[in-house]
N, C-alpha and C positions, 0 to 999 in steps of 0.2 A: 449575589453576583456570580455569574458562571466562571469557573476556573479556566484559565487559558492554558492549553497544552503546547501550542506552537504559534508563533507570530513572526511575520516579516513586516518591517516598517521602512518603506522607501528603499527597498533592496534592489541593487543593480549588480549584474555580473557581466564583466567585459573580458573578452579574449581576442587578442590580435586585432584590436580596434573595432570589434563587432560586439554589440550588446546581445547577450543571450537572455538576460532578464533586465528589465528597465523600470526603475521606480515602482517596484511591485510591493503592495501592502496586502496582507492576507493573514487572517486569524482563524485558528481552529480551537473551538471550545470543548470543554468536557462533555462527553456523551455524543458529540457530533460525528457523523460519517460523511466525508467529503469525497466527491469524484472530481477529477481534473481532466478536462477535455482540451484538445488542441492538436493542430497538425504537427507533422514532423518538424523539429527545429523551433518549436514554440517555447521551449524552456521547461517542459514538464519534468523530465528526469533530473535536470539540474536543480530544480526546486526541491525534489526529494533528497538529492545528495546533500544539499545545504541543511535540510531538516535532520538528516542522519549523521551530521558532523563530518562528512567526508569531503566537503567543499566549502570554502570561505567566499563570501561575496566580495565584490570590489568596493561596495559602499552600502550603507544602510545598517539597520540593527536587526539582529535575529535572536529570538528568545525561544528556547525549547525547554519545557517542563520547569520553568522558573529560573533557568540558567542562560545567561547571555553569551552568545558565541563570541570568542575572543577574550573573555574574562573568566573562563573556567577551563579545567583540565579535561579535554574531550576524551582522553583515554578512560577516564572514570565515568563518562557519561554515555558512551555508545551502547552499553547494555540496557539503558533505559528506553531505547528506541528500537522497536522491531522493524526490520527491513527485509523485504523479500523481492528478489528479481529472478528473471528466467534463467540467467546464466549460472546461478548457484548450484542447480541440480547436477551440472556437469562435474562439479568438484567432489561429489559424493560417490563412494564405492557402491556399486549396484546391489551387492549382496548384504549390505546393512539392512536390518529390519527397520520398518517405519518408526518403531519405538526408539531404536538407537539413534536414528537421524534426529529425532526431536530431543531426546535426552542429552545428547552431546552439546546442544546449544547452551547448556548451563555454563560451560567453560569456553564457549566459542570454538569448539574443537570439531574435527571432521571424523575422528576415529574414537570409539569407546575405550580403547586400551590406553589412550593418552592420559586418562585420569581415572580415579576411582569414583564410583557412583553408588548411592544408597538406595534402599528400597523406596524411600520417600521420593527420590529423584525419578524412579521408574513409575511410581504412582502419579506424579505430576505430569510426566510425559504422556501417560495413558489418558489422563484427564483432558489434556489439550487436544489429543486425537479425537476423543469423544465429543469434545466441545464443537469441533468442526465436522462431526458426523461420520468419522471413519475409524472409530474405536475398534471394531472387529478386525481391521486390517493391521493391527499393531505389530503382529509377529510375521507379517508378510515381507518378503524382500523388496526393498525400495525399487529396484530395477524391474520388477515384475508388475508393478502397479501401472494403471493407465496414466496418461499425461495429466488428466484432471485430478486424479487421486494423488499423484506426486506433488502437484501444486498445493493441494490441501495439506499434505504432510509438511511442506515447507512453511506454510502459514502457521501450522501448529508449532513448528520449530521456533518461529519468530515470537511466539507467545510464551515460550518456556521460561524466559527470564522475567516474566510479569512486567512487560514494558508499559510505560505511560503513554506511548504513542505508537501506532502501527502504520507503516508505510508500505504500500504495495505498488510496485512498478510494472504495469502491464502484465499482470499474472495470467491473463488468458491469451497472450500473444502466441500464435502458432498452434493453438489447440483446435482440434476438429469440433464439430457441433456437439457430439455426446460428451466429450471431455470438457468443453466450455460449460455446458449445463451442469455437469458434475461439480465443477469448481464453483459456479455461481450458487449452487445449493448450499455449499459449505460457507461461502461468504455471507449468504443471507442468514444462516444460523449465527455467525459471529456478529453481524450488524444488529441483530435483534436481541443479543445478549447484553443486558444492562451492566454486567460486570466487565465487559470488554472495554479496552481503552479507545480513545478517539482513533478514527481510521481515515487515512488519505489514500485513495486509489487513483492511479493514473491509467487512462485508457484512451484509445481513439474512437471507440464505438459505443453508441448509446445502448446497444443491445447487451453490453457487458456491465450495466449498472445493476447491482443486486437489489432486491427488495429490501427496504429498510434504510437506504441511504438518505441522508437528510439535507445535504447542501451540495452545491456545484460551483466550480470555478472554471471559466473559459479563458484560455490563453491564446494570444496570437502575437508572434514576433516578440515574445518575452514580456508582453504587457497584458494586464487584465482587461478582457472585454466586458465581463460581467461576473458577479459573484453574489451568492445568497442562498436562501432556502430553495430546495430543488423544485418544489411545486410551483414557485413563482418565477424561477430563473431559467430552468431548462425549457426553452421555448424555441420556436422556429427562428425568430430574429437573432437571438444570441448564438445559436448553433450555426446559422448561416454566416454571420459575421466572423466567427472564430475560424471557420474552415474556408471562407472565401468563395462560397457558392450558395445558390438558393437551395435550401433543404426544407423538407416537410417532415415534421416530427409527429409520431403517433404513439399512443399509449394503450395497452390492452392487458388486463389482468395483472397490473402492477409493473409491467415491463415496457420499455420503450423500443422504438425502431425509427429509422429515418431513411428517406429516399430523396433523390434530387428531383427538383421541379423542372 
């Protein structure tokens, strides 16, 4: 039986009388790579915040890596979930090296001088940079990297603590085409690595689905439109229903695109 990394059971999230998530059930198993689609306000980021222990639902059961939310000390759990979002890059000093950005994740720090690090820590950080395809950039200043390279460094950082679950909140948002393709190359390497943890990626765009992703969840107004294996579930009907307009989906060389009809 496949081990479960993350599950929601009839989860709802309500704020000021409005449902952000409504009766949502969703399970991520070992070895799975999920992409979550939905328009703005569909609950995608809220779902990730619940999975990363930063948000509690109004009702329902949440289990992450065998621990039930509300019945465990989340302070001792957060390091087990790797979480990457766009805004984090703004917290980092630009002249830190890529290696330092990754290495300091061991202690959840922003500066290498806050803690002592061993050669083993440096080797681990270098390994994570190589894993996502940017090992040669380890000694380059973070601020001098391209947008796509910086996102790859942040994903490597989220892997530093050997998480059991990796959550990526719109990592390609705001990137130009070369930067997006640079990032997707790295995500493809991670998705095809059998030693990598289960992954959940949030995006608005089918063009941002890396090769190797296995499952898809469509959200609309906080509820699931469809969920399942990507080859069966990523189709015109589900995409159109989620975004509220008629869309045509195409696939070429392992990548998707969509246009309005």
